[in-house]
C-alpha positions in Angstrom: 0.0 0.0 0.0 2.8 2.4 0.9 4.5 1.9 -2.5 1.3 2.4 -4.3 0.8 5.8 -2.6 4.4 6.8 -3.3 4.0 5.8 -7.0 0.8 7.9 -7.3 2.5 11.0 -5.8 5.6 10.6 -7.9 3.4 10.3 -11.0 1.4 13.4 -10.1 4.5 15.5 -9.2 7.8 15.3 -11.1 11.0 15.1 -9.1 11.8 18.7 -9.9 8.4 19.8 -8.7 8.7 17.8 -5.5 12.1 19.4 -4.8 10.7 22.8 -5.5 7.8 22.3 -3.0 10.4 21.7 -0.3 12.6 24.6 -1.4 9.5 26.9 -1.3 8.6 25.7 2.2 12.1 26.2 3.5 12.3 29.7 1.9 8.9 30.7 3.4 9.9 29.4 6.8 13.1 31.4 6.7 11.2 34.6 5.7 8.6 34.1 8.5 5.9 35.6 6.3 2.5 34.2 7.5 0.8 34.6 4.1 3.7 33.1 2.3 3.8 30.2 4.8 0.2 29.4 4.3 0.6 29.3 0.6 3.7 27.1 0.7 2.1 24.7 3.2 -1.1 24.3 1.2 0.3 21.8 -1.3 2.1 19.7 1.2 -1.0 19.7 3.5 -3.2 18.5 0.6 -0.7 15.7 -0.2 -0.4 14.8 3.5 -4.2 14.6 3.8 -4.3 12.3 0.7 -1.7 10.0 2.3 -3.5 9.9 5.6 -6.8 9.1 3.9 -5.3 6.4 1.6 -3.8 4.7 4.7 -7.0 5.1 6.7 -4.6 6.3 9.3 -5.4 7.4 12.9 -3.5 7.7 16.1 -3.0 4.3 17.6 -5.0 3.3 20.6 -1.8 1.8 22.0 0.3 4.7 23.2 3.4 2.7 23.2 3.3 2.4 19.4 3.3 5.3 16.9 2.6 4.6 13.3 4.5 7.3 11.5 3.8 5.8 8.0 2.3 9.1 6.6 5.5 11.0 7.5 7.7 8.2 6.2 6.0 8.3 2.9 6.3 12.1 2.6 9.9 11.9 3.6 10.6 9.4 0.9 8.8 11.3 -1.8 9.9 14.8 -0.9 13.7 15.2 -0.6 14.8 17.0 2.6 11.2 17.6 3.8 12.3 16.4 7.3 14.4 19.6 7.5 11.3 21.8 7.4 9.5 23.3 10.4 6.3 21.9 8.8 7.6 18.3 9.2 8.8 18.9 12.7 5.5 20.4 13.6 3.7 17.3 12.4 5.9 15.1 14.6 5.3 17.4 17.6 1.5 17.4 17.1 1.3 13.7 17.2 3.7 13.4 20.1 1.5 15.8 22.1 -1.7 13.9 21.2 -0.1 10.6 22.3 1.1 12.2 25.6 -2.3 13.7 26.3 -4.0 10.3 25.5 -1.6 8.6 27.8 -2.6 11.0 30.7 -6.3 10.2 30.4 -7.5 7.5 32.8 
């Protein structure tokens, strides 16, 4: 399933376009322009939503395990995406959700 999703994204977005998406995100993050950031995140957020939907992904009920498949797929398809604040924010959001779930009795 993962490879199928990767293949679909690669077919839709050429290698150069995928590299450009990451470059645009990095540039927008460096400039700290809110409007520019929203625009640059729009594409990656749409693709991320597609990946999550295709995987029927949700936060695991077991707090000891974390299925980071959606981020792994994006990291494989988009070179250097893991260096962006966007990527780190996705990791932090899930970590916070897991920690909060773990505190609920």
